[in-house]
C-alpha positions as CSV (number, residue, x, y, z in Angstrom):
1,K,116.6,78.5,93.1
2,K,114.7,80.0,96.0
3,F,111.5,81.9,95.6
4,C,109.6,84.1,98.1
5,A,106.7,82.4,99.6
6,H,105.0,85.6,100.4
7,V,105.3,89.1,98.7
8,A,103.8,92.2,100.2
9,W,103.0,95.3,98.1
10,I,102.8,98.5,100.0
11,P,102.4,101.7,98.0
12,N,104.0,105.0,98.8
13,G,102.0,107.3,101.0
14,I,101.4,111.0,100.3
15,V,100.7,113.9,102.6
16,S,97.9,115.8,101.1
17,S,98.6,119.4,100.3
18,G,95.0,120.3,100.7
19,L,95.1,122.2,97.4
20,T,92.8,121.8,94.5
21,S,93.2,123.1,91.0
22,S,90.4,125.0,89.2
23,L,91.4,123.1,86.0
24,E,90.8,126.3,84.0
25,N,94.4,127.4,83.3
26,P,95.5,126.2,79.9
27,L,98.6,124.5,81.3
28,I,100.0,120.9,81.0
29,L,102.5,120.0,83.7
30,H,105.1,117.3,84.0
31,S,107.3,116.6,87.0
32,G,110.3,114.4,87.0
33,R,114.0,114.4,86.3
34,F,114.9,114.4,82.6
35,S,115.5,110.8,81.5
36,E,115.4,109.5,77.9
37,G,114.8,105.9,78.8
38,Q,112.4,106.3,81.7
39,K,110.6,109.7,81.8
40,R,110.7,110.3,78.1
41,Q,109.9,114.0,78.1
42,H,110.6,114.2,74.4
43,L,107.4,112.4,73.7
44,L,105.3,115.1,75.4
45,I,107.1,117.8,73.3
46,E,106.4,115.8,70.1
47,A,102.7,115.4,71.1
48,F,102.3,119.0,72.1
49,H,103.8,120.0,68.7
50,L,100.9,118.3,67.0
51,L,98.3,120.0,69.2
52,Q,99.7,123.5,69.5
53,P,98.2,124.9,66.3
54,D,94.7,124.0,67.5
55,F,95.4,125.1,71.1
56,P,97.6,128.2,70.8
57,D,96.9,129.4,74.3
58,W,98.1,126.2,76.0
59,K,101.5,125.9,77.6
60,V,103.7,123.0,78.9
61,E,105.9,123.2,82.0
62,F,108.6,120.6,82.8
63,W,109.6,120.6,86.4
64,G,112.5,118.5,87.7
65,E,116.3,118.0,87.4
66,G,117.7,118.7,84.0
67,D,120.9,120.6,83.2
68,L,120.8,122.4,79.9
69,E,124.5,123.0,79.9
70,R,125.7,119.5,80.9
71,D,123.0,116.9,80.3
72,S,122.7,115.7,76.7
73,Y,119.1,114.5,77.0
74,T,117.9,117.8,78.4
75,Q,119.8,119.6,75.6
76,S,118.2,117.4,73.0
77,C,114.7,118.1,74.4
78,W,115.3,121.8,74.3
79,T,116.6,121.5,70.7
80,L,113.3,119.8,69.9
81,V,111.5,122.8,71.4
82,Q,113.5,125.1,69.2
83,K,113.0,122.9,66.1
84,Y,109.2,123.4,66.5
85,H,109.5,127.1,67.5
86,L,107.7,126.4,70.8
87,E,110.0,128.5,73.0
88,Q,106.9,130.7,74.0
89,N,104.8,127.6,74.9
90,I,107.2,125.2,76.6
91,R,109.3,126.0,79.7
92,F,112.0,124.1,81.5
93,C,111.5,125.2,85.1
94,G,114.0,123.3,87.1
95,S,113.4,122.1,90.7
96,T,111.2,123.6,93.3
97,R,110.3,122.9,97.0
98,E,106.8,124.2,96.2
99,M,105.6,121.6,93.7
100,A,102.1,121.5,95.0
101,A,101.6,125.2,94.4
102,Q,102.9,124.7,90.8
103,M,100.6,121.8,90.2
104,Q,97.7,123.8,91.4
105,R,98.2,126.2,88.5
106,A,97.9,123.3,86.0
107,S,94.9,121.6,84.4
108,I,96.5,118.3,83.1
109,F,99.4,116.2,84.4
110,A,101.2,114.4,81.5
111,F,103.2,111.4,82.4
112,P,104.8,109.6,79.4
113,S,107.0,107.3,81.5
114,A,108.0,103.9,80.2
115,T,108.6,102.5,83.7
116,E,108.0,103.7,87.2
117,G,107.9,102.5,90.8
118,M,104.9,104.1,92.5
119,S,105.3,107.7,91.4
120,Q,105.0,110.2,94.1
121,A,104.6,113.0,91.6
122,M,101.7,111.3,89.9
123,L,99.9,110.8,93.3
124,E,100.6,114.4,94.3
125,A,99.1,115.6,91.0
126,M,96.0,113.5,91.5
127,D,95.7,114.8,95.1
128,I,95.4,118.3,93.7
129,G,92.7,117.1,91.3
130,L,94.7,116.9,88.1
131,P,93.6,114.3,85.6
132,V,96.6,112.3,84.5
133,V,97.4,111.1,81.0
134,G,99.8,108.2,80.9
135,Y,100.8,105.1,79.0
136,R,98.8,101.9,79.5
137,S,102.1,99.9,79.1
138,C,103.5,101.4,82.4
139,D,102.5,99.0,85.1
140,S,102.5,101.4,88.0
141,V,100.6,104.0,86.1
142,R,98.0,101.5,85.0
143,S,97.7,100.3,88.6
144,V,96.5,103.7,89.7
145,I,94.9,105.3,86.7
146,Q,91.5,103.9,85.6
147,D,90.9,104.9,82.0
148,G,88.0,107.3,81.7
149,V,87.4,107.3,85.5
150,N,90.2,109.3,87.2
151,G,92.5,109.9,84.2
152,L,93.3,108.7,80.7
153,L,95.5,105.8,79.5
154,C,96.7,105.5,76.0
155,E,98.9,103.2,73.9
156,D,102.6,104.0,73.4
157,G,103.6,106.6,70.9
158,V,103.3,110.3,70.1
159,Q,100.0,110.2,68.3
160,P,98.1,108.3,71.0
161,L,99.5,110.7,73.7
162,A,98.4,113.7,71.6
163,E,94.9,112.3,71.1
164,A,94.5,111.7,74.9
165,L,95.7,115.2,75.7
166,R,93.4,116.6,73.0
167,R,90.4,115.1,74.7
168,L,91.2,116.9,78.0
169,M,92.4,120.1,76.5
170,A,89.1,120.4,74.5
171,D,86.7,119.4,77.2
172,P,86.8,121.3,80.6
173,D,83.9,119.3,81.9
174,L,85.8,116.0,81.3
175,R,88.8,117.4,83.1
176,K,86.7,118.3,86.1
177,Q,84.9,114.9,86.1
178,L,88.2,113.0,86.0
179,G,89.9,115.4,88.4
180,R,87.3,114.9,91.1
181,R,87.7,111.2,91.0
182,A,91.5,111.6,90.9
183,Q,91.4,113.3,94.3
184,E,90.2,110.0,95.9
185,V,93.9,109.2,96.2
186,R,93.7,111.4,99.3
187,Q,92.0,108.5,101.0
188,Q,93.6,105.6,99.2
189,Y,97.3,106.6,99.4
190,T,97.6,108.5,102.7
191,A,100.9,108.2,104.6
192,E,99.0,106.9,107.6
193,H,97.5,104.1,105.5
194,S,101.0,103.1,104.2
195,W,102.4,103.2,107.7
196,A,99.6,101.0,109.0
197,Q,100.3,98.5,106.3
198,W,104.0,98.4,107.3
199,E,103.1,98.0,110.9
200,N,100.8,95.1,110.1
201,L,103.4,93.4,107.9
202,L,106.1,93.7,110.6
203,Q,103.8,92.4,113.3
204,D,102.9,89.5,111.0
205,I,106.6,88.7,110.4
206,V,107.4,88.8,114.1
207,Q,104.4,86.6,114.9
208,K,105.5,84.0,112.3
209,R,109.1,84.0,113.5
210,G,107.8,83.3,117.0
211,E,105.7,80.3,115.7
212,F,108.7,78.9,113.8
213,A,110.9,79.3,116.9
214,E,108.5,77.2,118.9
């Protein structure tokens, strides 16, 4: 078996929208295609169901690909919404080219993914100042979110997700505190920073190939 002697990790870069949320609108947003095994939107629906009686003014919006007529998982998620009579609180919004403007309307970004690469949606939400709630078991989420610093991490399951969301829904000061720190991704994950890392890596490879050729 052959193994890599050197592995480079270069995160995705984002182009900042320059927008900032006021974090005052009672709206939780999720962005991503509907996916039962990866994105797990049903967990957010289940968690919100537990919270809605205490937070009747709050809404949830799901943005991303999901065909209610053809996709069985999207259909099952909407059936769950209907089961809990949350049709007035939860919207399936489809795709948009103006995601930053939609995120600016929100106060929390919920991200119950089981696995991710480096999520562009999560970084874009943080760029706008949204505190993110995600699962500690998701490596890429845990690599960016510092629990209690720029977002909240919780254990897997509906109840832990609901408890983390409750903390932010009930505490606007905490949302703003974490949201301010979340915006530091503007410096840490810029497109220019990623391109510079790629350039350095490629130059290093070329240099090492030249040394081996000699």
